[in-house]
PDB file of the backbone (N, CA, C, O) and the ligand in Angstrom, with CONECT records:
HET     ZN  A 101       1
ATOM      1  N   MET A   1       0.888  -1.227  -0.057  1.00  0.00           N
ATOM      2  CA  MET A   1      -0.189   0.051   0.076  1.00  0.00           C
ATOM      3  C   MET A   1       0.855   1.145  -0.077  1.00  0.00           C
ATOM      4  O   MET A   1       1.930   1.023   0.510  1.00  0.00           O
ATOM      5  N   SER A   2       0.595   2.231  -0.850  1.00  0.00           N
ATOM      6  CA  SER A   2       1.422   3.374  -0.971  1.00  0.00           C
ATOM      7  C   SER A   2       1.160   4.452  -0.058  1.00  0.00           C
ATOM      8  O   SER A   2       0.048   4.473   0.470  1.00  0.00           O
ATOM      9  N   MET A   3       1.958   5.314   0.206  1.00  0.00           N
ATOM     10  CA  MET A   3       1.639   6.572   0.995  1.00  0.00           C
ATOM     11  C   MET A   3       0.335   7.017   0.696  1.00  0.00           C
ATOM     12  O   MET A   3      -0.496   7.205   1.585  1.00  0.00           O
ATOM     13  N   PHE A   4       0.074   7.224  -0.678  1.00  0.00           N
ATOM     14  CA  PHE A   4      -1.117   7.942  -1.140  1.00  0.00           C
ATOM     15  C   PHE A   4      -2.428   7.148  -0.665  1.00  0.00           C
ATOM     16  O   PHE A   4      -3.415   7.789  -0.304  1.00  0.00           O
ATOM     17  N   ASP A   5      -2.428   5.881  -0.668  1.00  0.00           N
ATOM     18  CA  ASP A   5      -3.482   5.056  -0.305  1.00  0.00           C
ATOM     19  C   ASP A   5      -3.876   5.355   1.335  1.00  0.00           C
ATOM     20  O   ASP A   5      -4.982   5.516   1.850  1.00  0.00           O
ATOM     21  N   LYS A   6      -2.593   5.361   1.900  1.00  0.00           N
ATOM     22  CA  LYS A   6      -2.767   5.380   3.315  1.00  0.00           C
ATOM     23  C   LYS A   6      -3.299   6.889   3.742  1.00  0.00           C
ATOM     24  O   LYS A   6      -4.165   6.988   4.611  1.00  0.00           O
ATOM     25  N   GLU A   7      -2.838   7.861   3.205  1.00  0.00           N
ATOM     26  CA  GLU A   7      -3.215   9.366   3.543  1.00  0.00           C
ATOM     27  C   GLU A   7      -4.844   9.376   3.040  1.00  0.00           C
ATOM     28  O   GLU A   7      -5.727   9.936   3.689  1.00  0.00           O
ATOM     29  N   MET A   8      -5.046   8.732   1.905  1.00  0.00           N
ATOM     30  CA  MET A   8      -6.432   8.603   1.333  1.00  0.00           C
ATOM     31  C   MET A   8      -7.387   8.055   2.446  1.00  0.00           C
ATOM     32  O   MET A   8      -8.383   8.679   2.813  1.00  0.00           O
ATOM     33  N   GLN A   9      -6.976   6.733   3.004  1.00  0.00           N
ATOM     34  CA  GLN A   9      -7.674   6.013   3.822  1.00  0.00           C
ATOM     35  C   GLN A   9      -8.075   6.873   5.196  1.00  0.00           C
ATOM     36  O   GLN A   9      -9.178   6.917   5.741  1.00  0.00           O
ATOM     37  N   LYS A  10      -6.909   7.505   5.564  1.00  0.00           N
ATOM     38  CA  LYS A  10      -7.097   8.404   6.854  1.00  0.00           C
ATOM     39  C   LYS A  10      -8.075   9.482   6.628  1.00  0.00           C
ATOM     40  O   LYS A  10      -8.886   9.739   7.517  1.00  0.00           O
ATOM     41  N   ALA A  11      -8.073  10.146   5.500  1.00  0.00           N
ATOM     42  CA  ALA A  11      -8.863  11.235   5.181  1.00  0.00           C
ATOM     43  C   ALA A  11     -10.318  10.633   5.079  1.00  0.00           C
ATOM     44  O   ALA A  11     -11.245  11.298   5.542  1.00  0.00           O
ATOM     45  N   LEU A  12     -10.568   9.397   4.492  1.00  0.00           N
ATOM     46  CA  LEU A  12     -11.773   9.056   4.409  1.00  0.00           C
ATOM     47  C   LEU A  12     -12.310   8.666   5.854  1.00  0.00           C
ATOM     48  O   LEU A  12     -13.468   8.867   6.218  1.00  0.00           O
ATOM     49  N   GLN A  13     -11.360   8.109   6.591  1.00  0.00           N
ATOM     50  CA  GLN A  13     -12.010   7.747   8.004  1.00  0.00           C
ATOM     51  C   GLN A  13     -12.318   9.032   8.853  1.00  0.00           C
ATOM     52  O   GLN A  13     -13.207   8.994   9.703  1.00  0.00           O
ATOM     53  N   ALA A  14     -11.563  10.205   8.617  1.00  0.00           N
ATOM     54  CA  ALA A  14     -11.787  11.480   9.203  1.00  0.00           C
ATOM     55  C   ALA A  14     -13.258  11.856   8.663  1.00  0.00           C
ATOM     56  O   ALA A  14     -14.117  12.245   9.456  1.00  0.00           O
ATOM     57  N   ASP A  15     -13.481  11.744   7.479  1.00  0.00           N
ATOM     58  CA  ASP A  15     -14.684  12.192   6.896  1.00  0.00           C
ATOM     59  C   ASP A  15     -15.838  11.386   7.336  1.00  0.00           C
ATOM     60  O   ASP A  15     -16.924  11.948   7.484  1.00  0.00           O
ATOM     61  N   GLY A  16     -15.701  10.053   7.571  1.00  0.00           N
ATOM     62  CA  GLY A  16     -16.656   9.255   8.160  1.00  0.00           C
ATOM     63  C   GLY A  16     -17.196   9.673   9.599  1.00  0.00           C
ATOM     64  O   GLY A  16     -18.363   9.716   9.988  1.00  0.00           O
ATOM     65  N   GLU A  17     -15.863  10.007  10.367  1.00  0.00           N
ATOM     66  CA  GLU A  17     -16.364  10.456  11.675  1.00  0.00           C
ATOM     67  C   GLU A  17     -16.902  11.645  11.694  1.00  0.00           C
ATOM     68  O   GLU A  17     -17.734  11.810  12.587  1.00  0.00           O
ATOM     69  N   TYR A  18     -16.685  12.591  10.949  1.00  0.00           N
ATOM     70  CA  TYR A  18     -17.313  13.783  10.676  1.00  0.00           C
ATOM     71  C   TYR A  18     -18.633  13.838  10.353  1.00  0.00           C
ATOM     72  O   TYR A  18     -19.395  14.637  10.899  1.00  0.00           O
ATOM     73  N   LEU A  19     -19.066  12.863   9.302  1.00  0.00           N
ATOM     74  CA  LEU A  19     -20.328  12.519   8.956  1.00  0.00           C
ATOM     75  C   LEU A  19     -21.144  12.004  10.099  1.00  0.00           C
ATOM     76  O   LEU A  19     -22.275  12.469  10.246  1.00  0.00           O
ATOM     77  N   ARG A  20     -20.705  11.116  10.907  1.00  0.00           N
ATOM     78  CA  ARG A  20     -21.375  10.518  12.138  1.00  0.00           C
ATOM     79  C   ARG A  20     -21.711  11.581  13.050  1.00  0.00           C
ATOM     80  O   ARG A  20     -22.793  11.552  13.637  1.00  0.00           O
ATOM     81  N   GLN A  21     -20.864  12.542  13.230  1.00  0.00           N
ATOM     82  CA  GLN A  21     -21.090  13.692  14.177  1.00  0.00           C
ATOM     83  C   GLN A  21     -22.190  14.533  13.533  1.00  0.00           C
ATOM     84  O   GLN A  21     -23.234  14.737  14.155  1.00  0.00           O
ATOM     85  N   MET A  22     -22.028  14.942  12.523  1.00  0.00           N
ATOM     86  CA  MET A  22     -23.038  15.847  11.824  1.00  0.00           C
ATOM     87  C   MET A  22     -24.427  15.156  11.869  1.00  0.00           C
ATOM     88  O   MET A  22     -25.354  15.722  12.448  1.00  0.00           O
ATOM     89  N   THR A  23     -24.589  14.000  11.298  1.00  0.00           N
ATOM     90  CA  THR A  23     -25.879  13.308  11.123  1.00  0.00           C
ATOM     91  C   THR A  23     -26.526  12.959  12.495  1.00  0.00           C
ATOM     92  O   THR A  23     -27.746  12.949  12.658  1.00  0.00           O
ATOM     93  N   GLY A  24     -25.594  12.667  13.495  1.00  0.00           N
ATOM     94  CA  GLY A  24     -26.105  12.250  14.701  1.00  0.00           C
ATOM     95  C   GLY A  24     -26.676  13.625  15.680  1.00  0.00           C
ATOM     96  O   GLY A  24     -27.676  13.628  16.399  1.00  0.00           O
ATOM     97  N   GLU A  25     -25.843  14.593  15.482  1.00  0.00           N
ATOM     98  CA  GLU A  25     -26.168  15.723  16.276  1.00  0.00           C
ATOM     99  C   GLU A  25     -27.214  16.618  15.552  1.00  0.00           C
ATOM    100  O   GLU A  25     -28.198  17.057  16.146  1.00  0.00           O
ATOM    101  N   ASP A  26     -26.973  16.848  14.337  1.00  0.00           N
ATOM    102  CA  ASP A  26     -27.724  18.106  13.665  1.00  0.00           C
ATOM    103  C   ASP A  26     -28.753  17.661  12.721  1.00  0.00           C
ATOM    104  O   ASP A  26     -29.581  18.491  12.347  1.00  0.00           O
ATOM    105  N   HIS A  27     -28.809  16.393  12.265  1.00  0.00           N
ATOM    106  CA  HIS A  27     -29.812  16.045  11.355  1.00  0.00           C
ATOM    107  C   HIS A  27     -30.851  14.760  11.652  1.00  0.00           C
ATOM    108  O   HIS A  27     -31.723  14.339  10.892  1.00  0.00           O
ATOM    109  N   GLY A  28     -30.512  14.288  12.919  1.00  0.00           N
ATOM    110  CA  GLY A  28     -31.334  13.342  13.319  1.00  0.00           C
ATOM    111  C   GLY A  28     -30.923  12.015  12.676  1.00  0.00           C
ATOM    112  O   GLY A  28     -29.859  12.054  12.059  1.00  0.00           O
ATOM    113  N   PRO A  29     -31.562  10.870  12.709  1.00  0.00           N
ATOM    114  CA  PRO A  29     -31.253   9.686  12.182  1.00  0.00           C
ATOM    115  C   PRO A  29     -31.016   9.772  10.566  1.00  0.00           C
ATOM    116  O   PRO A  29     -31.848  10.291   9.821  1.00  0.00           O
ATOM    117  N   THR A  30     -29.911   9.261  10.157  1.00  0.00           N
ATOM    118  CA  THR A  30     -29.736   9.558   8.578  1.00  0.00           C
ATOM    119  C   THR A  30     -29.421   7.878   8.315  1.00  0.00           C
ATOM    120  O   THR A  30     -28.746   7.144   9.037  1.00  0.00           O
ATOM    121  N   TYR A  31     -30.062   7.557   7.175  1.00  0.00           N
ATOM    122  CA  TYR A  31     -29.759   6.180   6.652  1.00  0.00           C
ATOM    123  C   TYR A  31     -28.712   6.122   5.613  1.00  0.00           C
ATOM    124  O   TYR A  31     -28.821   6.729   4.548  1.00  0.00           O
ATOM    125  N   LEU A  32     -27.723   5.411   5.917  1.00  0.00           N
ATOM    126  CA  LEU A  32     -26.769   5.313   5.041  1.00  0.00           C
ATOM    127  C   LEU A  32     -26.709   3.940   4.334  1.00  0.00           C
ATOM    128  O   LEU A  32     -26.645   2.918   5.016  1.00  0.00           O
ATOM    129  N   ALA A  33     -26.730   3.884   2.834  1.00  0.00           N
ATOM    130  CA  ALA A  33     -26.829   2.841   1.975  1.00  0.00           C
ATOM    131  C   ALA A  33     -25.465   2.685   1.260  1.00  0.00           C
ATOM    132  O   ALA A  33     -24.734   3.662   1.097  1.00  0.00           O
ATOM    133  N   THR A  34     -25.104   1.338   0.798  1.00  0.00           N
ATOM    134  CA  THR A  34     -23.839   1.199   0.313  1.00  0.00           C
ATOM    135  C   THR A  34     -24.189   1.694  -1.128  1.00  0.00           C
ATOM    136  O   THR A  34     -25.206   1.359  -1.735  1.00  0.00           O
ATOM    137  N   CYS A  35     -23.178   2.568  -1.619  1.00  0.00           N
ATOM    138  CA  CYS A  35     -23.248   3.189  -2.749  1.00  0.00           C
ATOM    139  C   CYS A  35     -23.339   2.003  -3.745  1.00  0.00           C
ATOM    140  O   CYS A  35     -22.594   1.041  -3.556  1.00  0.00           O
ATOM    141  N   GLN A  36     -24.308   2.002  -4.926  1.00  0.00           N
ATOM    142  CA  GLN A  36     -24.519   0.999  -5.656  1.00  0.00           C
ATOM    143  C   GLN A  36     -23.600   1.184  -7.005  1.00  0.00           C
ATOM    144  O   GLN A  36     -23.425   0.317  -7.862  1.00  0.00           O
ATOM    145  N   GLU A  37     -23.054   2.508  -6.998  1.00  0.00           N
ATOM    146  CA  GLU A  37     -22.069   2.645  -8.351  1.00  0.00           C
ATOM    147  C   GLU A  37     -20.954   1.867  -8.246  1.00  0.00           C
ATOM    148  O   GLU A  37     -20.572   1.117  -9.145  1.00  0.00           O
ATOM    149  N   CYS A  38     -20.257   2.045  -6.893  1.00  0.00           N
ATOM    150  CA  CYS A  38     -19.024   1.418  -6.732  1.00  0.00           C
ATOM    151  C   CYS A  38     -19.084   0.345  -5.896  1.00  0.00           C
ATOM    152  O   CYS A  38     -18.060  -0.308  -5.695  1.00  0.00           O
ATOM    153  N   ASP A  39     -20.092   0.061  -5.388  1.00  0.00           N
ATOM    154  CA  ASP A  39     -20.409  -1.270  -4.548  1.00  0.00           C
ATOM    155  C   ASP A  39     -19.566  -1.120  -3.345  1.00  0.00           C
ATOM    156  O   ASP A  39     -18.884  -2.034  -2.881  1.00  0.00           O
ATOM    157  N   GLY A  40     -19.658   0.287  -2.776  1.00  0.00           N
ATOM    158  CA  GLY A  40     -19.255   0.523  -1.430  1.00  0.00           C
ATOM    159  C   GLY A  40     -17.564   0.798  -1.373  1.00  0.00           C
ATOM    160  O   GLY A  40     -16.919   1.140  -0.381  1.00  0.00           O
ATOM    161  N   GLU A  41     -17.143   0.583  -2.519  1.00  0.00           N
ATOM    162  CA  GLU A  41     -15.645   0.760  -2.648  1.00  0.00           C
ATOM    163  C   GLU A  41     -15.197   2.363  -2.603  1.00  0.00           C
ATOM    164  O   GLU A  41     -14.112   2.663  -2.103  1.00  0.00           O
ATOM    165  N   GLY A  42     -15.985   3.265  -3.087  1.00  0.00           N
ATOM    166  CA  GLY A  42     -15.666   4.679  -3.154  1.00  0.00           C
ATOM    167  C   GLY A  42     -14.731   4.816  -4.327  1.00  0.00           C
ATOM    168  O   GLY A  42     -14.632   5.956  -4.782  1.00  0.00           O
ATOM    169  N   PHE A  43     -14.095   3.953  -4.842  1.00  0.00           N
ATOM    170  CA  PHE A  43     -13.124   4.508  -6.058  1.00  0.00           C
ATOM    171  C   PHE A  43     -13.416   3.025  -7.301  1.00  0.00           C
ATOM    172  O   PHE A  43     -13.841   1.900  -7.038  1.00  0.00           O
ATOM    173  N   PHE A  44     -13.100   3.459  -8.303  1.00  0.00           N
ATOM    174  CA  PHE A  44     -12.844   2.449  -9.174  1.00  0.00           C
ATOM    175  C   PHE A  44     -11.331   2.221  -9.589  1.00  0.00           C
ATOM    176  O   PHE A  44     -10.483   3.113  -9.618  1.00  0.00           O
ATOM    177  N   TYR A  45     -11.147   1.035  -9.872  1.00  0.00           N
ATOM    178  CA  TYR A  45      -9.568   0.915 -10.304  1.00  0.00           C
ATOM    179  C   TYR A  45      -9.682   0.448 -11.750  1.00  0.00           C
ATOM    180  O   TYR A  45     -10.183  -0.639 -12.037  1.00  0.00           O
ATOM    181  N   LYS A  46      -9.179   1.342 -12.694  1.00  0.00           N
ATOM    182  CA  LYS A  46      -9.152   1.048 -13.933  1.00  0.00           C
ATOM    183  C   LYS A  46      -7.730   0.791 -14.484  1.00  0.00           C
ATOM    184  O   LYS A  46      -6.790   1.577 -14.368  1.00  0.00           O
ATOM    185  N   ARG A  47      -7.694  -0.500 -15.143  1.00  0.00           N
ATOM    186  CA  ARG A  47      -6.419  -0.759 -15.687  1.00  0.00           C
ATOM    187  C   ARG A  47      -6.076   0.030 -16.926  1.00  0.00           C
ATOM    188  O   ARG A  47      -6.875   0.131 -17.857  1.00  0.00           O
ATOM    189  N   ILE A  48      -4.804   0.624 -16.932  1.00  0.00           N
ATOM    190  CA  ILE A  48      -4.484   1.472 -18.135  1.00  0.00           C
ATOM    191  C   ILE A  48      -3.055   1.125 -18.536  1.00  0.00           C
ATOM    192  O   ILE A  48      -2.272   0.609 -17.739  1.00  0.00           O
ATOM    193  N   THR A  49      -2.720   1.441 -19.872  1.00  0.00           N
ATOM    194  CA  THR A  49      -1.376   1.222 -20.383  1.00  0.00           C
ATOM    195  C   THR A  49      -0.680   2.518 -20.174  1.00  0.00           C
ATOM    196  O   THR A  49      -1.278   3.578 -20.358  1.00  0.00           O
ATOM    197  N   VAL A  50       0.601   2.469 -19.785  1.00  0.00           N
ATOM    198  CA  VAL A  50       1.459   3.574 -19.653  1.00  0.00           C
ATOM    199  C   VAL A  50       2.703   3.267 -20.496  1.00  0.00           C
ATOM    200  O   VAL A  50       3.227   2.153 -20.493  1.00  0.00           O
ATOM    201  N   TYR A  51       3.132   4.256 -21.185  1.00  0.00           N
ATOM    202  CA  TYR A  51       4.326   4.274 -21.999  1.00  0.00           C
ATOM    203  C   TYR A  51       5.477   4.960 -21.452  1.00  0.00           C
ATOM    204  O   TYR A  51       5.429   6.171 -21.236  1.00  0.00           O
ATOM    205  N   GLU A  52       6.541   4.247 -21.207  1.00  0.00           N
ATOM    206  CA  GLU A  52       7.798   4.719 -20.641  1.00  0.00           C
ATOM    207  C   GLU A  52       8.222   6.005 -21.424  1.00  0.00           C
ATOM    208  O   GLU A  52       8.198   6.056 -22.653  1.00  0.00           O
ATOM    209  N   ALA A  53       8.571   6.934 -20.702  1.00  0.00           N
ATOM    210  CA  ALA A  53       9.009   8.236 -21.377  1.00  0.00           C
ATOM    211  C   ALA A  53      10.321   7.855 -22.140  1.00  0.00           C
ATOM    212  O   ALA A  53      10.426   8.095 -23.343  1.00  0.00           O
ATOM    213  N   GLY A  54      11.298   7.273 -21.439  1.00  0.00           N
ATOM    214  CA  GLY A  54      12.569   7.133 -22.005  1.00  0.00           C
ATOM    215  C   GLY A  54      12.634   5.965 -23.243  1.00  0.00           C
ATOM    216  O   GLY A  54      13.172   6.256 -24.311  1.00  0.00           O
ATOM    217  N   CYS A  55      12.120   4.796 -23.042  1.00  0.00           N
ATOM    218  CA  CYS A  55      12.178   3.708 -24.130  1.00  0.00           C
ATOM    219  C   CYS A  55      10.951   3.567 -24.788  1.00  0.00           C
ATOM    220  O   CYS A  55      10.928   2.878 -25.809  1.00  0.00           O
ATOM    221  N   GLY A  56       9.915   4.106 -24.378  1.00  0.00           N
ATOM    222  CA  GLY A  56       8.648   3.797 -25.101  1.00  0.00           C
ATOM    223  C   GLY A  56       7.951   2.454 -24.973  1.00  0.00           C
ATOM    224  O   GLY A  56       7.177   2.012 -25.822  1.00  0.00           O
ATOM    225  N   LEU A  57       8.309   1.797 -23.769  1.00  0.00           N
ATOM    226  CA  LEU A  57       7.695   0.620 -23.666  1.00  0.00           C
ATOM    227  C   LEU A  57       6.518   0.490 -22.902  1.00  0.00           C
ATOM    228  O   LEU A  57       6.509   1.033 -21.797  1.00  0.00           O
ATOM    229  N   PRO A  58       5.397  -0.204 -23.332  1.00  0.00           N
ATOM    230  CA  PRO A  58       4.254  -0.259 -22.497  1.00  0.00           C
ATOM    231  C   PRO A  58       4.330  -1.034 -21.251  1.00  0.00           C
ATOM    232  O   PRO A  58       4.927  -2.110 -21.219  1.00  0.00           O
ATOM    233  N   HIS A  59       3.716  -0.501 -20.168  1.00  0.00           N
ATOM    234  CA  HIS A  59       3.414  -1.469 -19.157  1.00  0.00           C
ATOM    235  C   HIS A  59       2.098  -1.075 -18.370  1.00  0.00           C
ATOM    236  O   HIS A  59       1.678   0.081 -18.328  1.00  0.00           O
ATOM    237  N   ASP A  60       1.525  -2.087 -17.788  1.00  0.00           N
ATOM    238  CA  ASP A  60       0.242  -1.950 -17.082  1.00  0.00           C
ATOM    239  C   ASP A  60       0.329  -1.037 -15.912  1.00  0.00           C
ATOM    240  O   ASP A  60       1.325  -1.134 -15.194  1.00  0.00           O
ATOM    241  N   ASP A  61      -0.579  -0.172 -15.636  1.00  0.00           N
ATOM    242  CA  ASP A  61      -0.789   0.602 -14.503  1.00  0.00           C
ATOM    243  C   ASP A  61      -2.208   0.557 -13.941  1.00  0.00           C
ATOM    244  O   ASP A  61      -3.100   0.049 -14.620  1.00  0.00           O
ATOM    245  N   MET A  62      -2.434   1.017 -12.847  1.00  0.00           N
ATOM    246  CA  MET A  62      -3.965   1.022 -12.345  1.00  0.00           C
ATOM    247  C   MET A  62      -4.090   2.645 -12.057  1.00  0.00           C
ATOM    248  O   MET A  62      -3.257   3.301 -11.432  1.00  0.00           O
ATOM    249  N   GLU A  63      -5.263   3.136 -12.623  1.00  0.00           N
ATOM    250  CA  GLU A  63      -5.693   4.585 -12.472  1.00  0.00           C
ATOM    251  C   GLU A  63      -6.820   4.422 -11.413  1.00  0.00           C
ATOM    252  O   GLU A  63      -7.694   3.561 -11.513  1.00  0.00           O
ATOM    253  N   VAL A  64      -6.751   5.147 -10.580  1.00  0.00           N
ATOM    254  CA  VAL A  64      -7.819   5.259  -9.313  1.00  0.00           C
ATOM    255  C   VAL A  64      -8.852   6.325  -9.718  1.00  0.00           C
ATOM    256  O   VAL A  64      -8.472   7.467  -9.978  1.00  0.00           O
ATOM    257  N   ILE A  65     -10.034   6.011  -9.772  1.00  0.00           N
ATOM    258  CA  ILE A  65     -10.896   7.151 -10.201  1.00  0.00           C
ATOM    259  C   ILE A  65     -12.051   7.191  -9.131  1.00  0.00           C
ATOM    260  O   ILE A  65     -12.757   6.194  -8.983  1.00  0.00           O
ATOM    261  N   GLN A  66     -12.249   8.294  -8.404  1.00  0.00           N
ATOM    262  CA  GLN A  66     -12.991   8.593  -7.302  1.00  0.00           C
ATOM    263  C   GLN A  66     -14.507   8.420  -7.864  1.00  0.00           C
ATOM    264  O   GLN A  66     -14.832   9.049  -8.871  1.00  0.00           O
ATOM    265  N   CYS A  67     -15.328   7.659  -7.282  1.00  0.00           N
ATOM    266  CA  CYS A  67     -16.744   7.582  -7.430  1.00  0.00           C
ATOM    267  C   CYS A  67     -17.557   8.855  -7.398  1.00  0.00           C
ATOM    268  O   CYS A  67     -17.673   9.501  -6.357  1.00  0.00           O
ATOM    269  N   GLY A  68     -18.144   9.230  -8.587  1.00  0.00           N
ATOM    270  CA  GLY A  68     -18.897  10.528  -8.525  1.00  0.00           C
ATOM    271  C   GLY A  68     -20.132  10.320  -7.675  1.00  0.00           C
ATOM    272  O   GLY A  68     -20.608  11.273  -7.059  1.00  0.00           O
ATOM    273  N   ALA A  69     -20.653   9.150  -7.616  1.00  0.00           N
ATOM    274  CA  ALA A  69     -22.024   8.996  -7.055  1.00  0.00           C
ATOM    275  C   ALA A  69     -21.832   9.245  -5.592  1.00  0.00           C
ATOM    276  O   ALA A  69     -22.698   9.991  -5.133  1.00  0.00           O
ATOM    277  N   CYS A  70     -20.920   8.820  -4.715  1.00  0.00           N
ATOM    278  CA  CYS A  70     -20.734   9.095  -3.429  1.00  0.00           C
ATOM    279  C   CYS A  70     -19.530   9.804  -2.987  1.00  0.00           C
ATOM    280  O   CYS A  70     -19.252   9.984  -1.801  1.00  0.00           O
ATOM    281  N   GLY A  71     -18.830  10.198  -3.974  1.00  0.00           N
ATOM    282  CA  GLY A  71     -17.636  11.194  -3.628  1.00  0.00           C
ATOM    283  C   GLY A  71     -16.455  10.427  -3.164  1.00  0.00           C
ATOM    284  O   GLY A  71     -15.488  11.035  -2.706  1.00  0.00           O
ATOM    285  N   GLY A  72     -16.468   9.072  -3.256  1.00  0.00           N
ATOM    286  CA  GLY A  72     -15.397   8.298  -2.494  1.00  0.00           C
ATOM    287  C   GLY A  72     -15.691   7.864  -1.120  1.00  0.00           C
ATOM    288  O   GLY A  72     -14.789   7.530  -0.352  1.00  0.00           O
ATOM    289  N   TRP A  73     -16.861   7.861  -0.816  1.00  0.00           N
ATOM    290  CA  TRP A  73     -17.363   7.576   0.670  1.00  0.00           C
ATOM    291  C   TRP A  73     -17.606   6.014   0.528  1.00  0.00           C
ATOM    292  O   TRP A  73     -17.299   5.243   1.438  1.00  0.00           O
ATOM    293  N   GLY A  74     -18.094   5.649  -0.496  1.00  0.00           N
ATOM    294  CA  GLY A  74     -18.663   4.176  -0.509  1.00  0.00           C
ATOM    295  C   GLY A  74     -20.023   4.117   0.137  1.00  0.00           C
ATOM    296  O   GLY A  74     -20.576   3.029   0.294  1.00  0.00           O
ATOM    297  N   LEU A  75     -20.571   5.225   0.511  1.00  0.00           N
ATOM    298  CA  LEU A  75     -22.045   5.373   1.168  1.00  0.00           C
ATOM    299  C   LEU A  75     -22.741   6.553   0.568  1.00  0.00           C
ATOM    300  O   LEU A  75     -22.221   7.615   0.224  1.00  0.00           O
ATOM    301  N   VAL A  76     -23.945   6.219   0.498  1.00  0.00           N
ATOM    302  CA  VAL A  76     -24.731   7.388   0.047  1.00  0.00           C
ATOM    303  C   VAL A  76     -25.925   7.612   1.045  1.00  0.00           C
ATOM    304  O   VAL A  76     -26.380   6.618   1.611  1.00  0.00           O
ATOM    305  N   GLU A  77     -26.435   8.791   1.288  1.00  0.00           N
ATOM    306  CA  GLU A  77     -27.501   9.118   2.152  1.00  0.00           C
ATOM    307  C   GLU A  77     -28.747   8.614   1.646  1.00  0.00           C
ATOM    308  O   GLU A  77     -28.970   8.885   0.467  1.00  0.00           O
ATOM    309  N   GLU A  78     -29.511   8.021   2.191  1.00  0.00           N
ATOM    310  CA  GLU A  78     -30.929   7.381   1.692  1.00  0.00           C
ATOM    311  C   GLU A  78     -31.885   8.108   2.472  1.00  0.00           C
ATOM    312  O   GLU A  78     -31.879   8.150   3.702  1.00  0.00           O
ATOM    313  N   GLN A  79     -32.699   8.674   1.730  1.00  0.00           N
ATOM    314  CA  GLN A  79     -33.913   9.430   2.433  1.00  0.00           C
ATOM    315  C   GLN A  79     -34.918   8.442   2.618  1.00  0.00           C
ATOM    316  O   GLN A  79     -35.224   7.664   1.715  1.00  0.00           O
ATOM    317  N   PRO A  80     -35.511   8.432   3.878  1.00  0.00           N
ATOM    318  CA  PRO A  80     -36.538   7.292   4.115  1.00  0.00           C
ATOM    319  C   PRO A  80     -37.945   7.841   3.473  1.00  0.00           C
ATOM    320  O   PRO A  80     -38.956   7.141   3.512  1.00  0.00           O
TER     321      PRO A  80
HETATM  322 ZN    ZN A 101     -19.815   5.278  -4.961  1.00  0.00          ZN2+
END
């Protein structure tokens, strides 16, 4: 796991804590549902081909795309 992933996970956990406080204190009970778009992952991992700058040889890499439906949370608010 890279530094980027760790930082991202920390940020997401902080966001989750923030949401819990917000929803618990200010908005009454809120129902959170697993995001259907990303299946609760919050991100899509897309396989891409990258060409080396020097030699021009291709290699596989993974591009991380934040889910637009839940903004990377993996959860969406569900209105009862
Ligand atoms: Zn999503």
